[in-house]
N, C-alpha and C positions, 0 to 999 in steps of 0.2 A: 250896814250891808244893804246894797241896793236890791230892789225887787224889779223884775224884768217884765216888760210887756210882751204879749205873745200874739201879735196881730198876724193874720194870715198873709200869705204872699199876695201882692196886688195882682188882680186878674189881668190887667193890661200887660204887665211885664211877662207873665207866664204865657199869654197868648203870643207875644212877640218871640218868645224863646222856643216854642214848640216846633215850628218849621225848621229852625236851626238845629235843634236836637235830632229831628228826623234826618236831616242831611248828614249829621255826624254818626248816627248809629243805625239808621234804617227805620222805615215806618213801623215795622212789626215790633220794634223794641222801644217805642215811646207809647206809654200806656196811660190813657186819659179817661176811660169810661168809669162810671160809678162803680161797676163791679171790679174793675182793675184796682181802683183806689182802695175799695173796701177790703180787697185781698191782702193789703198790708196792715190792716188793723190787728191789734193784739187779740188772739183767740182766748187769752187768759187775762183780759183787761180787768182793772179795778172799776167795775161798772160797764157801761156800753163801749167805752173807749173812743167814741167818735170825736172827742176833743183833741184827738191826735190824728185825724183823717188827713192823709197827704193830698197835695194838689194834683200830682201826676207821678209817673215813674219813668225813669230812663235806665235801660239795661245795656251798658257797653260790654263788648266782648274782648277788649284789649286795652293795654295801658294807653295806647295812642287815642283810643276813643274816650277813655276817662279824661285824658288831657283836654280833648276837644270840648267835652261836656262842661268841665270846670271853667274853661276859658269863657264859654258862653254865659254860664251862670254868674261868673265874676263880673263880666261886663254889664249884665243886666241886673245884678244884685239880687239874684234869686237863690234862696237857701236850698241846700241839698242835704239829704241825710243818707250817708253811706251805710249799706248793710252787706255782710258777706253772704250769708244764706238766710238771715232773718229768723233764726231759731233761738233767739236769746230769751227763751221762755222763763216767765217769772220776773223778768226785768223790763218788759215792754215789747218783747219779740221784735218785729220789724218796724214798729211804729216810731215816728219822729216825736220829739217833745213838742214842737211847734206845729200846729195845724196849718195846712197849706204848703208845707215844705215838699219839695220834689224828692222822691226816693231815688237814690243812686244805687241801683240794684246790681251787685257784682257777682251774682250767681253764675252768669255765663262764663266768667273767668275761672275756669275749673281745671286748670292743668297742674299736674305734678311735674315740676320743671327739673328736679333732681331727686334721686333716691339712692343714697350711698350706704351700703351695708358696712363697709370697713370702718368708716368714720362716723357712722350712725347719725345721719341727719337727712332731712328732706328740705326741699324748697317748693313751696306751694303758693298758688294763687288763692284769693279769698273764697272762691266757690268750691274748694275741695273740702268735702266732709270727711268725718272719721271713717265711715264705711268705704269711701273712695280710697283713702290711704291704706286701710286694712286690706282691701282687695288687691291693691298693687303690690303690697308686701307679700301676700300669699301667692300671687301669681308668679312672682320672681323667686319664691321660696327663700326669702331672706330671713335671717335670725334677728329680727328687730321686733320690739314690743311697743305697743301703744299705751297711752294713758287716757282712755276715752272717758268723758263725763257721762252722767246718767242719760243724757239725750244725745245719742251719737248721730242724729240727723244734722247736727250743727256743724259749723265750719271749724276746721283745725286752727286756722289763723284767727278767725273771729273770736273763738273761745279764749285764745291766748291774749288777744288785745283787750278783752274784758276781764282779765285776771281770773279766768276759770281755772279749776283745779280738779284733780282726781287722785286716787289712792295708790300711787306708785312712787318710787324714788324720783321719777320724772314728772310728778304730778303738779308741780308749780309751772304751769304752762307759759306764763309771761316770762319767767326766769329763763326758760329754754329757747326763747326767741334769740336769734343771732343773725343780724344783718337784714335790714328792711329796704324795700324800694317804696318810695312815697311820692305821690303827686300833690303838690301844694295848690292853694286856691287859685293861683294865677296860671296853673297848668304846667309849671316847672316840675321836672322829675329829679328826685334826689335819691341817692343811695347812702345809707348810713355806714358807720364803722369802716372796716377795710374795703367795703364796696365803693367808697368814695374814690378809690384808685381804680381806674378803668381796667378791667380784666384781672383784678386781684384774686388769686385762687383761694385765699382764706376769708373771703367775704362772709361765709356762713360758718366759720370755724373759730374765730377769735372775736370776743365781744368788745374789747376795750379800744383797740385801734389808737388813733391819734386825735387828741382833743376830746371834747365832750362826747359822752355816750348818749345818742339820741334815741336808741331803740325804745327805752322805757318811756320817754316823753310822748311817744305816739300811742301808748296804751291808755285806754280810758280818757282819750283827749279828742279835741276837734281841731287839731292843728294841721292835719293833712289826711290824705286818703291812702292807706297802705294797699299796694297792689301786688306785692309778693313779699315773702319772708322765709328765712331759714329757720327751721325748728330742729333742735336736737332730739333724737330718739334714743330709746333704751336698748342697748345690746342684750340679746337673750342671755340670762344668767345660767350658771351651771346647775343651780338648784334653787328652790324656794321652800320655806317652812312657814306654815300658817298656824297661828294660835287664836282660838276663839273662846270667849267666856261670856256668860250672861251674869250681870251684876244686879242684885234684887232691888235696891233702894235708891231713890233719887239723890239722897245726900252722899251716896257712895262715889259720886263723881269727884269729890274732893281728893280722896286717896288714890283714885284711878289716875287723875291728872298728875298728882305728885309722884306717882310711881312711873308713869310713862315719860314724864317731862325730862328727867336726867338721862334716860335712855335715848331720847330723841336728841337732846342737846349734844350728847357725847358721840353721836353717830352710830350707836348700836342699832337703833331703828332709823332707817333712812327714808321710809315712805312718808307721805303726808297722811299720818294716822287719823282715822276717824273713829269716834265712839258715838254710836247712834242710839237714839231713844226708842222706847217700846213701840211707838206708833207706826214705825216703818212697816213692820210685818202686817199690821192690821190694814194699812192703806193699800198695800199690794194685793190683798186678798178679799177685799169687800168694801162696803160703804158704812159710813158712820151710823146710818139709820138702822143697821142690823144690830147695833149695840146700844144705842141711846137715842131716844126721840124727845127727851125732856129739854127744858130750857137750860141754857148755860153750858159750861164746860163739863166734860164727863167726870163723874165722881170716881174716887179711888177704887171703889168696889168694882166698877166696870173695867177700869184699867187692869185690875188684878185678874179679872176673868179673861181679858184679852191676852195677857201675859201667859196665863195658864194654857189657853187653847193653842197658842203658837209656840209655846216653850221658849219664850224670850225673856230677857231681863228688862228691868227699867232702863238700864244702859247695857249696850251690847258691844263688847270690845273685840275688834278685829285687828290683829297685828300680823305683819308678814315680813319675813326676812329673805333677802335676795343675795345670792353669791355662792361661794364654795360651800358644799354641804357640811363639811366639818366645822367651818366657821359658823354657819347657821345653827348647828347643834350646840356649840358653845354659847352663842348668844341666847338661844332658847332656854338653856339651863339657867342663865343669869336672870332672864325675864321671869321665869317661873319662881325662882328664889325670891325675887323682889315682890312679886304678887303674893306669895305665901305668907308674908308678914302681915297681910290684911285679910286674907280669906282662905278657907279650907278648900274652896272649889278648885278643880283642876281644869286646865285648858284642854279643849279638843284640838288635836294636832293633826295637820295634814302635811305630808312631805311630797315633794316632786323633784325629779332629777331630769336633766336634759336628756332627750331621747325617749322619755316616757310619754304616753298620751297626755295632752295638755289639761284635761279635766282636773280642776283643783289647783292648777299651777299659779293662778293669778295673772295670767298672760295679758289680761286687759282687752278682751274681745269686745267690739262695739255692740251696743244694745240700746233698747228703748224701754226695757221693763219698768224702769222707775216712773215712766209716764203714766202707768196704771194708777199711781197714787192720786192723780188729779180727779179720779172718780169719787174720792172719799166723801166730799161734801154733798154730792148729788147735784142734780140740775146741770147747768153749764159749769162744771167744776173748774176752779181756777186756783192759783196759788201765787203768793209773793213770799219773799224771804226777808227776814230782819237779821242782819249778820254783822254784829260788832266784833271788833278785834281787841283782845285784852292780853295781858301778860300770861305766860305759861305757869300759872299758879293755881293750885287746887282750891284754895279758899276763895279766891276771886272768881273762879269758874262756878263754884257752887252758889255763891251769892248772886252772881249775874243770872244764873239759871232760876234761882228762887224769885228774884225780882221780876224777871220776864214772865215766868209762869203765873205769878200773882197778878200781873198786869193783864195778861191774856185771859185769865179766869174772870177778872173784873169785867171784861168786855165780852165774855161769853165764848171764847175760843179755846180749843185744846192746845196744850203746849207740846210741840214736837221739836226737839233740838238735836243737833249733831255737833260734836266738838271736833273740829279739824285742827290738828296740832302740828304747828310748824316748829322750827328749831328752838324758838324762844317765845312764841306767842300762840294764841288760840283764836281761830275764827269760829264763833258760835253761830252756826247757820240754823236759824229758826224758821221752819217752813210753816206758813199759815195757809190753810185750805179754806175755801169759801165758794159759795155759789154766786157767780157774778150777776145773776138775775134776781138775787135777794137784795132789794134796794136798801132795806133797813140794815141788813148785814154788811153791805158795802159801806154804809155810813159809819157803822160801828168800827169796821176795819180801819178806815181812814183816821178816825179819832184815836184808835188804839196805836196805830203806827206813829202818829205824831207824838203820843205819850212815850212810846218806846224810844224814839230818837232823843227826846228830852231827858228821859231817865238815864240813858247810856251816856249822854254828854255830861251829865252831872258827875260821872265817875271817870271822865276823860276817855271814853271808848267811842271810836268812830266806826261807821260801817265801811267795809271794803268795796261795796258794790250795792246798788239799789235800783229799784224800779224807776222808770222815767217820771212817774207821778210825784216822786219824792226827792228828785235830784237837788232841787233848790234848797229844800229843808236840810238834807244831809250835808250839802256843801257849806251851808251856813254854820254848821257846828265846828268846822275847822277854822277857828277864830283867833288864833295866836296873832298878836301885834296888829289888831284891827284888820283881821282877814288878809294878812300879808301874802299868803299863798295864793288866794284868789286874785289879788291885785297883780301878782307876778304872772299868773295864768292869763289874765286879761291883757297884760302887756305883751306877752308872747302871741296871743291871739291877734292883737291889733297889728303886730309886725308881720306875722305869717299870713294872716287872712284879714286884711284891713276892712274889707266889705262884709265880713262876718257871714260868709255863705255856707261854710261847712258845719253841719250839725249844731245850729244854734241851740243853746240850753243844755247840751250834753255835759254831764257831771256839774251842772250849775254854771258852766262857763258861757256867758252871753256876750255878744258883741257890745262894745261900749255904747253904740248908738241906740240900743234897744233898752237901755236902763232908764228907770225913772226913780226919783228919790222916794224913800219911804216916808 
C-alpha cells in the first residue's frame, strides 16, 4: 500500500487563482486572511490541528458558481476541500486532510428546494442544517419527522454523505438519499438515477433507475461535489411506545444484543437502536475532575458512584416502536417477554398517540445538548470516535467491548461505548474525550488509536467513519486482494478527477501523482 505525500498547494498557483475566484464568486467570498483560514481549523483537533490549515476559502452561492470555481481549480491544479456546513465534529470538522488546500465552503447554498408532505421527502442544498429543515416543517405545519444527530448545527446533506445516523426508523441517513446533483472536477454537472432524464418527476422518489446507482458512490468519497440531494423523511406515525431499562453490568451487553438482534432483523424494531454506556449521563452533567483526579482510567468504584448518582446502568437500553398503537402494544409485549428471560427488571414505558403533546413522543427535535459532553475532560475539551462495525452477535460485541476497554485503560482513557444496532450488524461507537492542550495526552491518544485500529483489523472489523488524522491508517485495513478496493477507488478518481483536485486524501483516496512508494 502506498503512502502519500502531503505537500501544500504551490503559492504561485494559488496567487494566480485568487483573482479568478473573485471574478467567479465576488470579492467578499474569497477568504485569504490568517483569521479566515484559521476559522476552518478543527475546534476539536487532535492537538493544535495546524497541520490541516487551508490555503484560502471560496464560498459560492449557486451551482453555477461551484462549476466556475472547479473549472479554475482544475485548470490550475489547485486542490479544494468541499464542506457543507463544516460541523463534522469529532472527525475533523471543516479542516482538509492536506494543508494548503482551498476550502470550497458551500454554506451559502442553503435553500430547501422541495418539501413534500404527501410523499415525505425534501430536496436540499448542502448549507441546509437540521434546524433549518425543522423550522420549515413547523412553519408549514407538516406531519413529517426528522432524524437529527446529536449536533443539529450540521448539514442535513453533509451528515448523510458522511454516513451519519440517528435513532429513528429513518436514522440511516445515507440510505435515505435519493437522487443527487453533482459537479465533477471539470465543472460538468451530473444528476444521478431518474434525474438523468431531464424533468423526471421521480428524481427523488426511486433509487435504482436505469444502470448503476451512483448515489452511494458519492458518499464518503472525493469523486465530485454534491450540490443538491433528495432525502426521504419520516411521515408522522399514529403512535409511539418507548421502553427504557438500565442494565447493571458490562458483560450484560452479550444477552442484550442477542435479545434485541432477532427483533431488529425481523422488523419488530425498526429504529437504529442504541444501547449507551454509563458515561453519557456523567458527561452531560459535569466534568471528570469532579469524580476522579488520579492517574489512569476511572476505577470501578468511581463508575459505581456515578451510576448511583444519576440512576443509570452500565448499559442503558432505549427502544422505541412506531406505528399503529395496537401493533406497538403487541410488539412491546413480545419485547418484554424476551427480556424477562434474562432479567427481573421492568421497562419504564412511555406511550404517545397522534394529537397529543409531543413530549416523550420521540419526534426527533433538533438539539445540541450532546455537545455538553465535550467539557468532560476539561481544558479545550475534544473528542474523537473509534467506531468499528461487527456482526449482530452478543458474544462478539462483549469481546470487542472488553478488548477496547482494556486497551483504553492501558493508555489511561475511560471507556465510553454505544452500540448502534442495524438489521444485521453493530457499529460500536466509542467516544474518546481528551484535552487537546494536554500534549502528553494527545500523544497517548494517537498511539492508542493506532493500537485500536490494529486490534480491530485482527478480527476483521473495519471502521465506518474516522477522523481526518487517521484516514490513511483506516483505509489501509481494507486490504482484500492487495487493496483491490483502494485500487478501484483510485481508478475512479483518476477517471473523474484526473488532476486530483477534489478533497485529496479523503477516506485515504489520494491522486495517483501524489503517491510515493513505501
